[in-house]
C-alpha positions in Angstrom: 76.3 85.2 123.1 78.7 88.2 122.3 79.5 90.4 125.0 77.6 93.6 123.9 74.6 91.3 123.0 71.4 91.6 125.4 69.5 88.7 126.7 65.7 89.3 126.6 65.2 88.3 130.0 67.7 88.3 133.1 66.3 86.5 136.1 68.1 86.8 139.5 68.1 83.8 141.6 67.8 80.1 141.2 65.0 78.8 143.6 61.3 77.9 142.9 60.0 81.7 142.1 63.2 82.3 140.1 63.0 78.8 137.8 59.3 79.3 137.5 59.9 82.9 136.3 62.6 81.5 133.7 60.3 78.8 132.6 57.3 81.2 131.7 59.5 83.9 130.1 61.0 81.0 128.0 57.5 80.1 126.9 57.2 83.6 125.5 60.4 82.7 123.1 62.6 84.9 125.1 66.4 84.1 125.6 66.7 83.7 129.3 69.6 84.0 131.6 69.4 83.1 135.2 72.1 84.3 137.5 72.7 82.3 141.0 74.8 83.8 143.5 75.6 80.2 144.8 77.6 77.4 143.7 75.7 74.6 141.7 76.1 72.4 144.5 74.2 75.1 146.9 71.9 76.4 144.2 68.1 76.2 144.8 67.9 79.3 147.5 65.5 78.6 150.5 63.3 76.3 148.2 65.8 73.3 148.6 65.3 73.4 152.3 61.5 73.1 152.5 59.4 70.1 152.4 58.2 71.1 148.9 54.7 71.6 150.2 52.0 73.7 148.5 48.7 75.0 149.5 46.6 75.5 146.6 42.7 75.3 145.8 41.2 71.8 144.6 38.0 69.8 145.3 39.6 67.0 146.9 41.6 63.9 145.9 39.3 62.6 143.3 40.0 66.2 141.7 43.6 66.0 142.2 44.0 62.6 140.4 42.7 64.1 137.3 45.9 66.4 136.7 48.3 67.0 139.6 48.4 63.4 141.2 48.0 61.7 137.9 51.0 59.2 138.7 49.8 58.2 142.4 49.6 54.8 142.8 46.5 52.8 143.3 48.1 51.8 146.6 48.7 55.3 147.7 45.0 56.4 146.7 43.7 53.6 148.7 45.5 54.6 151.8 43.8 58.0 151.9 40.8 58.0 154.4 40.4 62.0 154.1 42.0 64.6 152.0 39.7 67.6 152.2 39.0 70.2 149.4 40.1 73.7 149.8 38.1 76.5 148.3 39.1 79.9 147.1 36.6 81.4 150.2 38.4 79.1 152.6 41.9 79.9 151.5 41.3 83.6 151.6 39.7 83.5 155.1 42.4 81.6 156.3 45.2 84.0 154.7 43.3 87.1 156.1 42.9 85.7 159.6 46.4 84.7 160.0 47.9 87.9 158.6 45.3 89.9 160.8 43.6 91.0 157.7 46.9 93.0 156.4 47.4 91.1 153.2 47.1 92.9 149.9 43.9 91.8 148.5 44.8 92.4 144.9 47.7 90.0 145.5 45.9 87.8 147.6 43.2 87.3 144.9 46.0 86.7 142.4 47.7 84.2 144.4 44.5 82.2 145.4 42.6 82.6 142.0 45.6 81.4 139.8 46.7 78.6 142.3 45.3 75.5 140.7 46.2 76.7 137.2 49.8 77.2 138.3 50.1 73.8 139.9 48.6 72.5 136.6 51.3 74.4 134.8 54.1 73.1 137.0 52.7 69.5 136.3 53.0 70.2 132.6 56.8 70.8 133.1 57.1 67.4 134.5 57.0 68.6 138.0 55.6 65.5 139.8 53.5 65.7 143.4 52.4 63.4 146.0 50.2 63.6 149.1 52.1 64.7 152.0 51.5 61.4 153.8 54.7 61.8 156.3 53.9 65.3 157.8 50.4 66.2 157.1 48.3 63.3 157.9 47.6 61.2 161.1 46.5 57.4 160.6 43.2 56.7 161.8 42.0 53.0 161.6 44.9 52.3 159.0 44.0 55.3 156.8 45.9 58.8 156.3 43.4 61.6 157.2 45.0 65.2 156.1 44.7 68.5 157.9 45.5 72.0 157.8 45.2 72.8 154.1 48.6 71.9 152.7 48.8 68.3 151.9 50.5 68.3 148.6 54.3 68.1 148.1 56.7 68.0 145.5 58.2 64.5 144.8 61.6 64.6 146.8 60.9 67.6 148.9 62.5 71.0 148.2 65.7 69.4 146.8 63.3 67.2 144.4 61.2 70.4 143.4 64.6 72.6 142.5 65.9 69.5 140.6 63.0 69.2 138.4 62.7 72.8 137.7 66.3 73.0 136.8 65.8 70.0 134.4 62.7 71.9 132.9 64.8 74.9 132.3 67.6 72.9 130.6 64.7 71.4 128.3 63.7 74.8 127.4 67.3 76.0 126.6 67.6 78.4 129.5 71.1 79.4 130.6 72.0 79.2 134.3 75.3 81.0 135.3 76.6 80.0 139.0 78.7 81.9 141.4 77.3 85.3 140.0 75.6 87.7 142.4 73.6 90.8 141.7 75.3 93.9 142.8 73.3 96.7 141.1 70.6 97.2 138.7 71.4 99.0 135.5 69.1 101.8 134.2 69.1 104.0 131.1 68.5 107.8 131.2 64.7 107.4 131.2 64.7 105.1 134.1 64.0 101.8 132.5 66.1 98.6 133.7 68.2 97.4 131.1 70.4 95.1 132.7 72.6 94.3 136.1 75.9 94.7 137.3 76.9 91.2 138.6 79.9 89.9 140.5 81.0 86.5 139.4 84.2 84.2 139.0 86.0 86.8 136.8 84.9 90.0 138.8 82.5 92.7 137.8 80.4 92.5 134.6 77.6 94.4 133.2 74.9 92.1 131.7 72.4 93.8 129.6 68.8 92.6 129.2 65.3 94.0 127.9 63.9 93.0 131.1 65.0 91.7 134.6 63.1 89.6 137.5 64.3 89.8 140.9 63.6 86.6 142.6 66.6 86.1 145.0 65.1 85.8 148.2 64.7 87.9 151.3 67.1 89.1 154.0 66.8 86.4 156.6 70.7 85.5 156.1 71.8 89.1 156.8 72.3 89.5 160.6 72.6 93.4 160.3 69.2 93.7 158.2 67.5 91.2 161.1 68.5 93.5 164.0 67.6 96.6 162.1 64.3 95.6 161.3 63.3 92.9 164.1 65.2 94.2 166.8 68.0 93.3 169.4 69.1 89.6 169.8 67.7 88.7 166.1 71.5 88.4 165.0 71.7 85.2 167.3 68.7 83.2 165.6 69.3 80.3 163.3 68.7 80.5 159.7 66.7 77.5 158.2 68.0 77.7 154.8 70.7 79.1 152.6 73.0 81.4 153.7 72.8 83.5 150.4 69.8 85.4 150.9 71.1 88.5 152.3 68.8 91.2 150.8 70.5 91.8 147.4 67.6 92.2 145.4 65.4 94.3 147.6 68.7 96.6 148.0 69.2 96.8 144.7 65.8 98.0 143.7 65.4 100.3 146.6 68.8 101.7 145.4 66.7 103.1 142.3 64.0 104.1 144.2 61.5 101.1 144.5 58.8 101.2 147.2 59.3 99.2 150.3 56.3 97.2 151.1 55.0 94.5 153.6 55.5 93.3 157.1 59.2 94.5 157.7 59.0 93.9 161.2 58.0 90.3 161.0 59.1 87.2 159.6 58.4 83.3 159.0 60.2 81.7 162.4 59.9 78.3 163.5 60.8 76.1 166.4 64.3 74.6 165.3 66.4 72.1 167.3 68.7 74.2 169.5 71.8 72.0 167.8 71.3 73.0 164.6 74.1 74.7 162.8 73.7 78.6 161.9 72.5 78.0 158.5 70.6 75.0 156.8 72.2 71.5 156.6 71.8 70.2 152.8 71.5 66.7 154.3 69.1 67.3 157.3 67.4 69.7 155.5 64.2 70.9 157.3 64.2 68.1 159.8 65.5 70.4 162.4 62.3 71.9 162.6 60.0 70.4 165.5 56.3 70.8 164.5 54.3 68.4 166.8 53.9 71.0 169.6 50.1 70.8 169.2 50.0 67.4 170.8 52.0 68.2 173.6 53.2 71.5 175.8 55.9 74.2 175.5 57.8 75.5 178.5 60.7 77.9 178.6 63.5 77.2 180.6 62.0 78.5 183.6 59.4 75.7 183.2 56.6 78.1 182.3 54.3 77.8 179.3 54.0 81.1 177.0 51.9 80.1 174.0 48.8 78.3 173.1 50.1 75.0 171.2 46.5 74.3 170.2 45.3 77.7 168.9 45.0 76.4 165.5 46.3 73.7 163.2 50.1 73.6 163.3 50.1 75.0 159.7 48.4 78.2 160.9 50.5 79.0 163.9 54.2 77.4 163.3 55.5 80.4 161.3 54.9 82.6 164.2 55.9 80.7 167.3 59.9 80.7 166.6 59.4 84.5 167.3 57.8 83.5 170.7 60.7 81.4 171.4 63.2 84.3 170.7 61.6 86.3 173.5 62.2 83.4 176.0 65.3 83.2 178.5 68.2 82.0 176.6 66.1 82.0 173.3 65.3 78.5 174.1 62.3 76.2 175.0 61.4 72.6 175.4 58.5 70.6 173.9 57.1 68.1 176.3 55.3 64.9 175.5 54.2 62.0 177.4 53.5 58.3 176.4 49.9 59.2 175.2 50.8 61.2 172.2 54.6 60.7 171.6 54.0 57.9 168.9 52.3 60.7 166.9 55.1 63.1 166.7 56.4 63.7 163.1 59.4 61.9 161.6 61.6 65.0 162.1 61.6 64.0 166.0 63.6 60.6 165.2 66.5 62.1 163.3 69.7 61.5 164.9 70.6 65.1 164.8 68.2 65.9 167.7 68.5 67.4 171.3 66.3 65.2 173.5 65.9 63.6 176.8 63.6 61.0 178.5 62.6 60.2 181.9 60.0 58.4 183.8 59.8 61.7 185.8 59.1 65.1 185.3 61.9 66.0 187.7 64.2 63.4 185.9 63.2 65.1 182.5 63.9 68.9 184.0 67.4 68.2 185.3 68.6 66.3 182.1 67.3 69.7 180.1 68.7 72.4 182.6 64.6 73.2 183.0 63.8 74.9 186.4 62.4 71.6 188.3 59.9 73.4 190.6 58.7 75.5 187.8 58.0 72.7 185.5 56.3 70.7 188.2 54.2 73.7 189.1 53.1 74.3 185.4 52.5 70.9 184.5 50.3 70.3 187.8 48.3 73.5 186.8 48.0 72.4 183.2 46.7 68.9 184.2 44.1 70.4 186.4 42.9 72.7 183.7 42.4 69.8 181.3 38.9 68.3 180.7 38.2 64.9 182.7 38.8 61.9 180.2 39.7 64.1 177.2 41.9 61.3 175.8 39.1 58.7 176.0 36.6 61.1 173.8 37.9 59.9 170.3 41.2 61.8 170.3 41.8 63.0 166.9 44.5 65.6 166.1 43.5 66.0 162.3 40.7 67.9 163.4 40.0 70.9 165.8 38.4 69.2 168.6 37.8 71.9 170.9 39.3 70.0 173.8 40.7 72.8 175.6 41.9 73.7 179.4 39.9 75.9 181.6 41.1 78.9 183.8 44.8 79.1 182.7 46.3 82.5 181.8 48.0 80.8 178.7 45.3 78.5 177.6 45.4 75.4 175.4 42.6 75.7 172.8 42.7 72.1 171.5 44.1 68.8 172.0 44.6 69.4 175.8 45.4 66.3 177.3 47.2 65.8 180.8 50.7 65.4 180.7 50.6 62.2 183.1 51.6 59.4 181.7 55.4 58.4 181.8 57.9 58.4 180.1 58.1 61.9 179.4 59.9 63.1 176.6 61.5 66.5 176.0 62.9 68.5 172.8 65.0 71.6 173.1 64.4 74.2 170.6 65.4 77.7 169.5 64.3 80.0 166.8 65.0 79.4 163.2 64.0 82.0 160.8 62.9 80.9 157.3 62.1 84.0 155.2 61.3 87.7 155.7 58.0 89.3 155.0 58.9 92.8 154.0 59.9 93.5 150.5 59.3 95.3 147.3 55.9 96.3 146.1 54.7 95.2 142.9 51.5 95.8 140.8 49.1 92.7 139.7 51.4 92.6 136.6 54.3 91.9 139.2 56.1 95.1 137.9 58.1 96.7 140.8 56.6 100.2 141.8 58.5 103.1 142.6 58.0 105.6 145.5 55.3 107.3 143.6 53.6 103.8 142.7 54.5 103.8 139.0 56.0 100.9 137.6 59.8 101.0 137.1 60.0 100.0 133.5 61.7 96.6 132.7 61.8 95.5 136.3 59.6 92.7 138.0 59.8 90.6 141.2 58.5 87.5 142.7 58.9 85.2 145.8 60.0 86.0 149.1 61.4 89.7 148.3 58.0 90.7 147.3 56.0 92.5 150.4 52.5 92.6 150.8 51.1 89.3 151.4 52.4 88.0 154.5 52.4 90.0 158.3 53.1 88.6 161.6 52.2 85.1 160.3 51.4 83.0 157.1 49.3 79.8 156.1 51.8 77.0 155.8 52.4 75.9 152.4 51.6 79.5 150.8 55.3 80.3 150.3 56.3 78.2 147.7 53.0 78.8 145.9 53.5 82.4 146.1 56.7 81.9 144.5 55.5 79.8 141.6 52.3 82.0 141.0 53.9 85.2 141.0 57.4 83.9 139.4 55.2 82.6 136.5 53.4 85.9 136.2 56.6 88.1 136.3 58.4 85.8 133.6 55.4 85.7 131.4 55.2 89.7 131.5 59.0 90.2 131.5 59.0 87.8 128.4 56.1 89.8 126.4 57.9 93.0 127.3 61.3 91.6 125.8 59.6 90.5 122.6 57.9 93.5 122.1 60.8 95.9 122.5 
């Protein structure tokens, strides 16, 4: 393409949201350019580092076999004991409850209402899916019983998702340029966005386009912005994913008068192995996470519990509990399990790169992990005394909210409360791992970025993590990738249609 020839649609980013936007724009007949700040080896943004799980509406496994899980084997199908349906009403109730009823209703209605059709659309582009056997189910009498609303993942996890989306883009003739990062948005005299200034291997370049879609992630990898919006100490948290999500798209849009929106003081942050590197590891991927805490207890280094491990399904609590770990001494905590439940921990606890200890005594465990010995002994004694008698014998089932709770503790455990009394005891040391930020740009129901007067900025669209308004304080697991796909598809479609009309 000649240097002075404009593209129809420029998509900034190359993760799930961006690639869905590129595909959708190309379906409108647009010539699409994708700009990826990372190298080809590091492509994919945060999407690469996820488990590839999607929360979306469906009527159960028989329904899913029709179009989403249409290549699932008979053996896989026969191994499923229960894969619950997810209605629009339930999805909305969960989203509103975990975000403390702050989620933008208009965006939530699009997210949920278009969830099933978006998954069907992705499948039409040869994105393959499978039940999350390893992470979202417990085996009961040899059958997988799924729980928590996010039960379907892309084949190959996040890496597989990105690879399949890139292949789909190649089939659609979409151009992807790597090592080319956004620096500024270019506007005409009337304020319409008509291109981007980017920095690549050959230096600065002005790339012109009829529409621009921003889908290059939040600011979780920018320590200055983390401290500015989350407070002191947040420069020291670990980043679960890519080092490239430094708020470039957000800052470029704010620089031309876009309206900030959403949960700027909160983020998706989880319990993350304390030995994990500063940024995501492309081999270990998300296996540094430690998400079996609902079937154990979590203590700080003083030996004190500080959160309700069984408040809800882990899918409804894990994204906010990393923030609670950040508040503890040394920004560290230990998840403790005894022999009754340890066999049920997720596969991520069995990787080689894990910080753990085991002992036949609580004193021995505490000494190995530098937990205050007397503090831990006191906490566990009080916890055990607060558990219901014979709780383990009453058909213990971690795939349902069983109501088996503690009594009389300042920090309760609301479900799955079993005494920690059967050696050996196992401890896993965690810190905070930030996944993505909740504050971002305000968009309308056409995915157009709004300015400070709530008017659309002509030619500018946004999708994915850099959009604010859906998540506050917390989010339901599996909603992040769905959000990127739904609004990426919407932004790409509308950007493509605008480009062809101009």
